[in-house]
C-alpha positions in Angstrom: -109.3 -44.7 38.8 -107.5 -41.3 38.3 -106.1 -42.5 35.0 -109.6 -42.6 33.5 -110.2 -39.0 34.6 -107.5 -37.8 32.2 -109.4 -38.8 29.0 -111.8 -35.9 28.9 -109.0 -33.3 29.3 -107.1 -35.0 26.4 -110.2 -34.9 24.3 -110.7 -31.2 25.0 -107.1 -30.4 24.0 -107.6 -32.3 20.7 -110.8 -30.4 20.0 -109.0 -27.1 20.5 -106.0 -28.0 18.3 -107.8 -29.4 15.4 -109.8 -26.2 14.5 -106.6 -24.1 15.0 -104.6 -26.2 12.6 -107.3 -25.9 10.0 -107.9 -22.1 10.5 -104.2 -21.0 10.8 -103.1 -19.4 7.5 -99.5 -18.4 6.5 -98.6 -16.1 3.6 -95.1 -15.6 2.1 -94.8 -12.8 -0.4 -93.5 -12.6 -3.0 -93.5 -16.3 -3.7 -91.4 -16.0 -6.9 -89.1 -13.0 -6.6 -86.8 -11.5 -9.2 -84.4 -9.0 -7.5 -81.9 -6.6 -9.1 -78.4 -6.6 -7.7 -77.9 -3.5 -5.5 -81.5 -2.9 -4.7 -83.1 -3.2 -1.3 -85.7 -5.9 -1.3 -87.9 -7.8 1.3 -89.7 -11.1 1.8 -92.7 -10.9 4.1 -94.0 -13.9 6.1 -97.4 -13.2 7.8 -99.9 -15.3 9.8 -103.7 -15.0 10.3 -106.1 -16.7 12.6 -103.7 -17.2 15.4 -105.0 -16.1 18.8 -101.6 -15.9 20.5 -98.0 -15.0 19.8 -96.4 -16.4 16.6 -92.9 -17.7 16.4 -91.2 -17.4 13.0 -88.1 -19.3 11.6 -86.4 -18.9 8.2 -84.2 -21.5 6.6 -82.4 -21.8 3.2 -83.4 -24.8 1.2 -80.2 -24.6 -0.8 -76.8 -25.2 0.7 -75.7 -21.6 1.4 -76.4 -18.8 3.9 -79.3 -16.4 3.7 -77.2 -13.2 3.8 -80.1 -11.2 5.3 -81.4 -9.4 8.4 -84.8 -9.9 10.0 -87.5 -7.8 11.5 -90.1 -9.5 13.7 -93.7 -8.3 14.6 -96.4 -10.1 16.5 -98.0 -11.7 13.4 -95.4 -10.9 10.8 -91.7 -11.5 10.0 -89.7 -9.6 7.3 -86.5 -10.8 5.7 -84.6 -7.7 4.5 -81.9 -7.7 1.8 -80.3 -4.3 2.3 -78.2 -4.6 -0.9 -79.0 -7.5 -3.2 -76.1 -9.6 -4.4 -76.0 -12.7 -6.6 -75.5 -14.8 -3.4 -79.1 -14.0 -2.4 -80.5 -16.4 -5.1 -82.0 -19.2 -3.0 -85.1 -21.2 -2.1 -86.3 -20.0 1.3 -88.8 -21.6 3.7 -90.7 -19.6 6.4 -92.1 -21.6 9.3 -94.7 -20.0 11.7 -95.6 -21.7 15.0 -98.8 -20.8 16.9 -99.6 -22.7 20.1 -97.5 -25.7 18.9 -99.2 -25.7 15.5 -96.8 -25.0 12.6 -97.4 -23.9 9.1 -94.8 -23.5 6.3 -94.5 -21.5 3.1 -91.7 -21.3 0.5 -90.5 -18.7 -1.9 -87.9 -18.7 -4.7 -85.5 -15.7 -5.1 -83.8 -15.1 -8.4 -81.2 -12.4 -8.8 -80.1 -10.5 -11.9 -77.6 -7.7 -12.8 -77.6 -5.7 -16.1 -76.6 -2.2 -15.2 -74.1 -1.1 -17.9 -74.3 -0.5 -21.6 -72.0 -2.6 -23.9 -68.5 -1.2 -24.6 -67.1 -1.7 -28.1 -63.3 -1.6 -28.7 -61.1 -2.1 -31.7 -63.3 -0.1 -34.1 -61.0 2.9 -34.4 -57.9 1.1 -35.6 -59.0 -1.1 -38.5 -56.7 -1.9 -41.4 -58.3 -2.5 -44.8 -57.9 -5.9 -46.4 -56.7 -7.4 -43.1 -58.9 -9.5 -40.8 -59.8 -7.4 -37.8 -61.6 -8.3 -34.6 -64.0 -6.0 -32.7 -64.7 -6.7 -29.0 -68.0 -6.0 -27.2 -67.8 -6.2 -23.4 -70.7 -6.2 -21.0 -69.7 -6.0 -17.4 -71.5 -6.9 -14.1 -73.9 -9.4 -15.8 -75.8 -12.0 -13.8 -76.9 -14.7 -14.7 -74.5 -14.5 -17.7 -75.9 -17.7 -19.3 -79.1 -15.7 -20.1 -77.2 -13.0 -22.0 -77.4 -12.9 -25.8 -75.1 -10.6 -27.7 -75.9 -9.5 -31.3 -73.7 -7.5 -33.8 -75.7 -5.4 -36.3 -74.6 -3.6 -39.4 -77.2 -1.8 -41.5 -80.0 -3.3 -39.5 -78.8 -6.8 -40.2 -77.5 -9.2 -37.5 -74.0 -10.3 -38.6 -73.0 -12.2 -35.5 -74.7 -13.7 -32.4 -73.1 -15.1 -29.3 -74.5 -16.4 -25.9 -73.0 -15.8 -22.5 -71.6 -18.5 -20.3 -72.5 -19.6 -16.8 -70.4 -18.4 -13.9 -68.8 -15.3 -15.5 -69.5 -11.7 -14.6 -68.2 -10.1 -17.8 -69.5 -11.3 -21.2 -67.3 -10.7 -24.2 -68.2 -11.1 -27.8 -65.8 -10.9 -30.7 -66.8 -10.1 -34.2 -64.1 -10.8 -36.9 -64.3 -9.4 -40.4 -62.1 -7.9 -43.2 -62.9 -4.2 -43.7 -62.4 -2.3 -46.9 -61.6 1.3 -47.4 -65.2 2.1 -48.3 -66.2 0.9 -44.8 -64.7 4.0 -43.2 -67.4 5.8 -41.3 -69.9 2.9 -41.3 -71.8 2.3 -38.1 -71.8 -1.0 -36.2 -74.0 -1.8 -33.2 -73.6 -4.3 -30.3 -76.9 -5.2 -28.7 -77.0 -7.1 -25.4 -80.2 -8.8 -24.2 -80.8 -10.5 -20.9 -83.5 -13.1 -21.6 -84.3 -13.9 -18.0 -88.0 -14.9 -17.5 -90.2 -12.3 -15.8 -87.6 -9.5 -16.4 -89.3 -6.2 -17.2 -89.0 -5.3 -20.9 -87.2 -2.0 -20.2 -84.5 -4.0 -18.3 -83.9 -6.6 -21.0 -81.9 -4.8 -23.7 -79.0 -2.4 -23.9 -77.0 -1.4 -27.0 -74.1 0.7 -28.2 -73.4 2.0 -31.7 -69.9 3.3 -32.9 -68.4 4.4 -36.2 -65.8 2.4 -38.0 -62.4 4.2 -38.6 -60.3 2.7 -41.5 -56.6 3.5 -41.2 -53.7 2.5 -43.5 -50.0 2.3 -42.9 -47.6 3.6 -45.5 -47.3 1.0 -48.2 -44.8 2.5 -50.7 -41.7 4.6 -49.8 -39.5 6.0 -52.6 -36.2 7.8 -52.3 -35.0 10.1 -55.2 -31.8 12.0 -55.9 -28.1 11.2 -56.7 -26.4 8.8 -54.3 -22.9 9.2 -55.7 -20.9 12.4 -54.9 -17.3 13.6 -54.8 -15.6 14.8 -51.7 -16.5 18.5 -51.0 -19.8 18.5 -53.1 -23.4 18.7 -51.9 -25.9 15.7 -51.3 -29.7 16.1 -51.8 -32.2 13.2 -51.3 -36.0 13.3 -51.2 -38.5 10.8 -49.8 -42.2 10.3 -50.5 -44.8 7.8 -49.3 -48.6 7.2 -49.2 -50.8 6.3 -46.2 -53.8 7.6 -44.1 -53.2 9.7 -42.1 -50.4 11.4 -44.1 -47.1 10.0 -42.8 -44.2 11.9 -41.2 -40.6 11.4 -42.4 -37.3 11.0 -40.7 -33.7 10.2 -41.9 -31.0 8.2 -40.2 -27.5 7.0 -41.3 -25.7 3.8 -40.4 -22.3 4.7 -39.0 -19.1 2.4 -39.3 -19.5 1.4 -35.7 -22.9 -0.2 -36.5 -25.0 2.5 -34.8 -27.9 4.2 -36.6 -27.8 8.0 -36.1 -30.8 10.3 -36.8 -29.8 13.1 -39.1 -33.1 14.8 -40.2 -36.9 14.8 -39.6 -38.0 16.3 -42.9 -39.0 14.9 -46.3 -35.8 16.4 -47.9 -32.3 15.5 -46.8 -29.5 18.0 -47.7 -25.8 17.8 -46.9 -23.3 20.5 -47.8 -19.5 19.9 -48.3 -19.7 16.1 -48.2 -16.7 14.3 -46.7 -15.7 10.6 -46.8 -17.3 10.2 -43.4 -20.7 11.0 -44.9 -20.6 7.9 -47.1 -22.8 5.0 -46.0 -26.3 3.6 -45.9 -29.2 6.2 -45.4 -32.7 5.2 -44.4 -35.9 7.1 -44.8 -38.8 6.2 -42.5 -42.4 7.1 -43.2 -44.9 6.6 -40.3 -48.4 7.7 -39.5 -49.3 6.1 -36.1 -50.8 3.1 -37.9 -47.6 1.7 -39.2 -44.2 2.5 -40.6 -42.3 1.7 -43.8 -38.6 2.4 -44.7 -36.5 2.7 -47.8 -32.7 2.7 -47.9 -30.1 4.1 -50.2 -26.3 3.8 -50.2 -24.4 7.0 -50.6 -20.9 6.7 -52.1 -18.3 9.5 -51.7 -15.3 9.3 -54.0 -11.8 10.3 -52.9 -8.2 9.2 -52.3 -7.4 6.3 -49.9 -7.8 7.1 -46.2 -7.4 5.2 -42.9 -4.6 3.0 -44.3 -3.5 0.7 -41.4 -1.0 -2.1 -41.1 -1.2 -4.3 -38.0 0.2 -7.5 -36.4 -2.0 -10.3 -35.0 0.4 -10.4 -32.0 2.2 -7.4 -30.7 5.1 -9.5 -29.3 5.1 -12.7 -31.4 7.1 -15.6 -30.2 8.8 -18.4 -32.0 6.5 -21.1 -33.5 3.4 -18.8 -33.1 1.1 -17.9 -35.9 1.8 -14.3 -37.0 -0.4 -12.4 -39.5 0.4 -9.0 -41.0 -2.7 -7.3 -42.2 -3.2 -4.1 -44.3 -6.5 -2.3 -44.6 -7.5 0.9 -46.3 -10.8 2.8 -47.1 -11.5 4.5 -50.4 -14.1 5.0 -53.1 -13.5 3.9 -55.7 -11.6 0.8 -54.3 -7.8 1.1 -53.8 -5.1 -1.4 -54.7 -3.1 -2.6 -51.8 0.6 -3.8 -51.8 2.2 -5.4 -48.7 6.0 -5.5 -48.8 9.0 -6.2 -46.5 12.0 -3.7 -46.5 15.1 -5.7 -47.4 18.6 -4.1 -48.1 17.0 -0.7 -48.5 14.3 -1.9 -51.0 10.8 -3.2 -50.7 10.1 -6.9 -51.5 6.4 -7.4 -52.4 4.8 -10.2 -50.3 1.1 -9.8 -51.2 -1.2 -7.5 -53.2 -4.8 -7.2 -54.3 -7.8 -4.9 -54.8 -8.7 -3.3 -51.4 -9.8 -3.0 -48.8 -7.7 -5.7 -47.2 -4.6 -7.8 -47.9 -2.4 -9.9 -45.5 0.5 -12.3 -45.2 0.9 -15.0 -42.5 3.6 -17.1 -41.0 2.2 -20.3 -39.5 5.3 -20.9 -37.4 7.2 -17.7 -37.0 11.0 -17.7 -36.9 13.5 -15.0 -35.8 14.4 -14.3 -39.4 10.8 -13.2 -40.1 11.6 -10.0 -38.1 11.8 -6.7 -40.0 9.9 -3.6 -41.3 6.7 -4.2 -43.2 5.1 -1.5 -45.5 1.5 -1.3 -46.8 0.8 1.0 -49.8 -2.8 1.9 -50.9 -3.5 3.9 -54.2 -6.4 4.8 -56.6 -7.1 7.4 -59.3 -7.3 10.1 -56.6 -4.0 9.5 -54.8 -2.1 7.1 -52.4 -1.3 6.5 -48.7 1.3 4.3 -46.9 1.6 2.7 -43.4 4.4 0.5 -41.8 5.0 -1.7 -38.8 8.0 -3.4 -37.2 7.9 -7.2 -36.6 10.1 -8.7 -33.9 9.9 -12.5 -33.3 11.0 -13.7 -29.8 11.8 -17.1 -28.3 10.5 -18.3 -24.9 11.2 -21.2 -22.6 8.5 -23.9 -22.4 6.8 -24.7 -19.1 4.0 -27.3 -18.7 1.5 -27.5 -15.8 -1.5 -29.9 -15.3 -4.7 -29.1 -13.5 -5.6 -30.4 -11.1 -2.0 -30.5 -10.0 -2.1 -33.7 -7.9 -0.3 -37.0 -8.3 -3.5 -39.1 -7.7 -7.1 -38.2 -8.5 -9.9 -40.2 -6.8 -13.2 -40.1 -8.7 -16.7 -41.6 -8.3 -17.8 -44.0 -11.0 -20.0 -42.2 -13.6 -18.6 -38.8 -12.8 -16.8 -36.7 -15.3 -13.1 -36.0 -15.4 -11.5 -33.0 -16.9 -7.7 -32.7 -17.1 -6.3 -29.5 -18.3 -2.7 -29.3 -19.6 -1.3 -25.8 -19.9 1.8 -24.7 -21.8 3.4 -21.4 -21.1 6.3 -19.8 -23.0 5.2 -21.3 -26.3 2.8 -19.6 -28.8 1.5 -22.8 -30.5 2.3 -25.8 -28.4 1.7 -29.3 -29.8 -0.1 -31.4 -27.2 -0.2 -35.2 -27.1 -1.9 -37.4 -24.5 -0.4 -40.8 -23.9 -1.6 -43.8 -22.0 -5.0 -43.7 -23.9 -4.5 -46.5 -26.4 -7.1 -48.8 -24.9 -9.5 -46.1 -23.7 -13.1 -45.7 -25.1 -13.7 -43.3 -28.0 -16.1 -41.0 -26.2 -13.2 -38.9 -24.8 -12.5 -35.6 -26.5 -9.2 -33.9 -26.7 -10.0 -30.1 -26.7 -7.0 -28.0 -27.6 -6.8 -24.2 -27.3 -3.8 -21.9 -28.0 -1.9 -22.9 -24.8 -4.3 -25.3 -23.1 -5.4 -28.8 -23.9 -8.3 -30.5 -22.1 -8.9 -34.2 -21.8 -12.6 -34.8 -20.9 -14.0 -38.1 -19.7 -17.8 -38.0 -19.7 -18.3 -41.0 -17.5 -15.5 -42.6 -15.5 -15.5 -46.4 -15.3 -13.3 -48.8 -13.2 -11.2 -49.7 -16.3 -10.3 -46.0 -16.6 -7.9 -46.3 -13.7 -4.2 -45.6 -14.6 -1.8 -42.9 -15.5 -2.7 -40.0 -17.9 0.3 -38.2 -19.4 0.3 -34.9 -21.2 3.3 -34.3 -23.5 3.9 -30.8 -25.0 6.2 -30.0 -27.9 7.3 -26.4 -28.8 9.9 -26.5 -31.6 12.6 -28.8 -30.4 11.6 -28.7 -26.7 9.4 -31.6 -25.3 8.0 -31.6 -21.7 5.3 -33.7 -20.0 3.1 -34.0 -16.8 1.1 -36.9 -15.5 -1.4 -37.9 -12.9 -2.9 -41.2 -11.7 -6.7 -41.8 -11.7 -8.4 -44.1 -9.2 -12.1 -44.9 -9.4 -14.7 -45.9 -6.8 -18.4 -46.7 -6.9 -20.7 -46.1 -4.0 -23.8 -44.6 -5.6 -26.7 -46.1 -3.7 -27.7 -46.5 0.0 -27.8 -50.1 1.3 -31.2 -51.7 1.3 -32.5 -54.1 4.0 -34.7 -57.0 3.1 -37.0 -57.6 6.0 -40.7 -58.3 6.7 -40.6 -55.2 9.0 -42.0 -57.0 12.0 -41.2 -59.9 14.4 -43.7 -62.2 16.1 -43.2 -62.6 19.8 -40.8 -65.4 20.6 -39.7 -66.0 16.9 -36.3 -65.4 15.2 -36.2 -63.2 12.1 -33.6 -62.8 9.4 -32.4 -59.5 7.8 -30.3 -59.1 4.6 -28.5 -55.9 3.8 -27.5 -55.4 0.1 -25.4 -52.6 -1.4 -25.1 -52.6 -5.1 -22.7 -51.3 -7.7 -19.7 -50.8 -5.4 -16.0 -50.7 -6.5 -13.5 -51.8 -5.4 -15.4 -54.4 -3.4 -12.4 -55.3 -1.3 -12.3 -51.8 0.3 -15.9 -52.0 1.6 -17.1 -53.1 5.1 -20.6 -53.9 6.2 -21.6 -53.7 9.9 -25.0 -54.4 11.6 -25.8 -52.2 14.6 -28.4 -52.5 17.4 -28.0 -49.0 18.8 -24.3 -48.8 19.5 -23.9 -52.6 19.7 -22.4 -54.3 16.6 -24.1 -57.6 15.7 -22.3 -60.7 14.2 -23.0 -61.1 10.5 -21.8 -62.8 7.3 -20.9 -60.9 4.2 -21.0 -62.2 0.6 -19.8 -60.8 -2.7 -22.2 -61.1 -5.6 -20.1 -60.9 -8.7 -17.6 -57.9 -8.6 -19.9 -55.1 -7.6 -22.6 -56.2 -5.2 -22.2 -56.9 -1.5 -24.7 -58.5 0.9 -24.7 -59.4 4.6 -27.2 -61.5 6.6 -28.0 -61.6 10.4 -30.4 -63.7 12.4 -32.0 -61.6 15.1 -34.5 -62.1 18.0 -35.5 -58.8 19.6 -36.1 -58.5 23.4 -39.7 -59.2 24.4 -39.8 -56.1 26.6 -39.1 -53.8 23.6 -42.0 -52.9 21.3 -40.0 -51.5 18.3 -36.3 -52.2 17.6 -34.3 -50.2 15.1 -31.5 -52.2 13.3 -29.0 -50.3 11.2 -26.9 -51.5 8.3 -23.7 -49.4 8.0 -21.5 -49.6 4.9 -18.0 -48.0 4.9 -15.5 -47.4 2.1 -11.9 -47.4 3.3 -10.2 -45.6 0.4 -7.9 -42.6 0.4 -9.0 -39.5 -1.4 -12.8 -40.1 -1.2 -14.8 -37.2 0.3 -15.8 -37.9 3.9 -19.5 -37.4 3.0 -19.2 -40.3 0.5 -17.3 -42.9 2.6 -20.3 -44.1 4.7 -24.0 -44.9 4.0 -26.5 -46.3 6.4 -30.0 -47.7 6.2 -32.2 -48.6 9.2 -35.2 -50.7 9.6 -37.6 -50.8 12.6 -38.9 -54.2 13.6 -42.3 -53.9 15.1 -43.2 -56.6 17.7 -46.5 -58.2 16.6 -49.0 -60.0 19.0 -52.6 -61.0 19.1 -55.3 -58.6 20.5 -55.2 -58.2 24.3 -56.6 -56.0 27.1 -59.9 -55.8 25.2 -62.4 -53.8 27.2 -66.0 -52.6 26.8 -67.1 -49.4 28.5 -70.8 -48.4 29.0 -71.7 -44.8 29.8 -73.4 -43.6 31.9 -73.8 -47.1 33.4 -75.0 -50.7 32.6 -78.4 -50.0 34.2 -80.1 -46.9 32.9 -83.6 -45.5 32.4 -85.4 -45.4 29.1 -84.8 -42.2 27.2 -81.3 -41.7 28.4 -78.3 -41.5 26.0 -76.3 -44.8 26.0 -72.7 -44.8 24.7 -70.8 -48.1 24.3 -67.0 -48.0 23.6 -64.6 -50.8 22.7 -60.9 -50.6 23.3 -58.1 -53.1 22.7 -54.4 -53.4 22.2 -53.0 -55.3 19.2 -50.1 -55.2 16.8 -50.6 -54.8 14.0 -53.9 -53.0 14.4 -56.9 -55.1 13.1 -60.7 -54.6 13.3 -62.8 -53.9 16.4 -66.5 -55.1 16.2 -69.3 -54.2 18.5 -72.3 -56.6 18.5 -75.5 -57.2 20.4 -76.4 -60.8 21.3 -80.1 -61.7 21.7 -81.2 -65.4 21.9 -77.8 -66.5 20.5 -78.2 -64.2 17.4 -75.6 -61.5 16.9 -76.4 -58.0 15.5 -73.5 -56.0 14.3 -73.7 -52.4 15.6 -70.3 -50.8 14.7 -66.8 -51.7 13.4 -63.6 -49.8 12.9 -60.1 -50.4 11.6 -57.7 -49.9 14.5 -58.0 -50.3 18.3 -61.3 -48.7 19.2 -64.9 -48.3 18.1 -68.0 -46.9 19.6 -71.8 -46.8 19.3 -74.3 -44.4 20.7 -78.1 -44.8 21.3 -79.5 -41.3 21.6 -82.6 -42.4 23.6 -82.5 -45.9 25.0 -85.5 -48.1 25.0 -86.5 -51.3 26.8 -85.6 -53.3 23.6 -82.0 -52.1 23.9 -81.4 -54.3 26.9 -79.2 -57.3 26.4 -75.7 -58.5 26.1 -73.2 -56.4 24.1 -70.0 -58.0 22.9 -66.7 -56.3 21.8 -64.5 -58.5 19.6 -61.0 -57.4 18.6 -59.4 -59.3 15.6 -56.1 -59.2 13.8 -54.2 -61.7 11.6 -52.9 -63.6 14.7 -56.2 -64.1 16.6 -59.0 -62.4 18.5 -60.1 -61.3 22.0 -63.6 -60.6 23.3 -65.2 -58.6 26.1 -68.9 -58.3 27.0 -71.3 -56.3 29.1 -75.0 -56.8 30.2 -77.0 -53.6 29.7 -80.5 -53.2 31.3 -82.9 -50.4 30.3 -85.7 -49.7 32.9 -88.9 -47.7 32.3 -91.5 -46.3 34.8 -95.1 -47.5 34.7 -97.2 -45.9 31.9 -101.0 -46.1 31.1 -101.7 -48.3 34.1 -104.9 -50.4 34.3 -106.3 -52.5 37.1 -108.1 -55.9 36.7 -109.8 -57.5 39.7 -110.0 -61.3 39.7 -111.7 -63.4 42.4 -109.5 -66.2 43.7 -109.9 -69.0 46.2 -107.6 -69.1 49.2 -106.5 -71.9 51.5 -107.8 -72.8 54.9 -107.5 -70.2 57.6 -107.8 -67.3 55.2 -110.9 -65.0 54.6 -113.2 -66.4 52.0 -113.3 -63.4 49.7 -109.9 -62.6 48.1 -109.1 -60.9 44.9 -106.1 -60.7 42.6 -105.4 -57.1 41.5 -103.4 -57.3 38.3 -101.7 -54.1 37.2 -100.4 -53.5 33.7 -98.4 -50.7 32.1 -98.3 -50.3 28.3 -96.6 -50.7 26.0 -94.4 -52.9 28.2 -95.1 -56.6 28.2 -94.5 -56.9 32.0 -97.4 -56.5 34.5 -97.5 -56.8 38.3 -100.2 -57.9 40.7 -101.1 -57.9 44.4 -103.5 -60.0 46.5 -106.0 -58.1 48.6 -108.7 -59.3 51.1 -112.2 -58.3 51.6 -111.4 -56.0 54.5 -108.0 -54.8 53.4 -104.7 -55.4 51.6 -102.6 -58.5 52.5 -98.9 -57.9 52.6 -98.2 -60.6 50.1 -95.2 -60.7 47.7 -95.8 -58.6 44.6 -95.6 -60.5 41.4 -94.7 -59.4 37.9 -96.2 -61.0 34.8 -93.9 -60.7 31.8 -95.0 -62.2 28.5 -97.4 -64.5 30.4 -94.7 -65.7 33.0 -95.1 -64.6 36.6 -92.0 -63.5 38.5 -91.9 -62.5 42.2 -90.3 -59.2 43.1 
């Protein structure tokens, strides 16, 4: 009867809890906070009407940390943001617990940053009549999507732009075409943070600047005489517009192609001009905004100078091209006459108006030797120069590179043969043996070298290549023989990749585009052991080999290698052999399927129950864990592979039953099962006394005491007599069916 005495205590506890839950109050302030980045801020969570100690907890309702420190008092907890950052924006819940009664309150924290005035750039370097862009930049802004930027001229908004989410710096560009009259005008960039609840004095910042209009020099003019006589003076003047006023500099282009600075003044003055002072002069006007130049050519008149006669080759040889050139410098232009000295007199060979004339011998001979004279003259005087020409003969020698009798090449590679002639200035090269060759080959000839280039060698290119060189009456030749092979790809093995226990499997090895096929060998290897095989030729360039193989039953994976070898001289060792391997996995149906129960197959209610399935199969299939009740299966877990598991955090009586682990792959399945029993102690026990009639020899007054425990459907009972308890078997009643225990 003790179970009935507990009801008043339970009622008293409920009576205490209900008023406390109604009276307990929680307050979280501020509920909607708008904090400025860098400030120190607080959220305060407080409780009233709690007679004892209060426990506080804070959580973020958004998926990010709180980034705060906490201070706890007896009835109050404070969340402190020592320096607010944009990461503090969040939805926050405070939970207060008083004598197992909890109350909750939430607050929303928004964060903003708008600490700096806008910065305008590009306003101090504007060019009139040209489209210019001004930039307004506001840094350390958050949230940027609430930023609105306005450009204002004369009190009128001329451009507006909004910020974008996720940025810290907002930039606005205003493009316009200024005129000269805009110089000194003011332009304003106003930035407004339109965040709700933001104080008015924190919403707007603006910056105003003055526009500066600059202009580069547009027109540069050079004045003064540009033609002078040797020994006279030269004076040139330069002028240009622009704002600010430009500075001037002069430079001259020298004969070697270099510009040399000669003055940094508006006026250029040279005294006692020489021929070296002639040339192109440039005046540059610059003012920091831009630069502009003007050029003038200065001519200095005088007699011919720098008259030079030269040979194209200092020691020309027979059959070489020899050129004799004559050059002279003068203003005005000179007339040049090129002559050869014969029998004490000059025989004119070429003439013309300067500054250059020449004569050439395409195939020089010894009789072209002699003294050559160049004469230059104009109205101011004349100048002469001479040179001695001696033509020599040389023996012809021919070499071929590479200098080998046989060249072995891979199909598709390029071939470059170089034929070099020495001792001959202008050799005549001829390549023979190419009558039936494709047209893509090119015969590149230099002065003493001829190259034969084959872009892509093919098997029909095999044969002899002969280089023949002619120098006058002398003819010499060199040759080499080309052999071609093709071994471009690794062999491939056609296989299913696995073998079923007890069955024979076939493997085919194919190597494609090989040449010459008769020099190739295919071998099958199981480790170091060579396997018997048959090799076939597919056309002229494909080889294949087949084997029938049954791996040992004790070996899980077997690696078979196809080795292809090229037995040909001249082939690099790295290209004579290629291999490909395949690993045959031994397949079989699932086996050794087990089911494991932890902690044990009989456990108490409320304990954690873990069930694991493990199997061995090849290939891996699926593992299913099921519960079987009255012939009906309930799927609990499944996994691809060899294991799966299922966990019941707190077992109940209803979790009792038969658990089946089934492993399945493409070849079959294997099951394992376990009986799990969950036991629970008596709860909420009640007693029912029932009079019963007994047999002869027993006391007349007997009773059946029936015990029950809820919510279980099983009850137990005992028989007792009028004067005491009989030691009779205890019986359980489960779902209306008695069972003796």
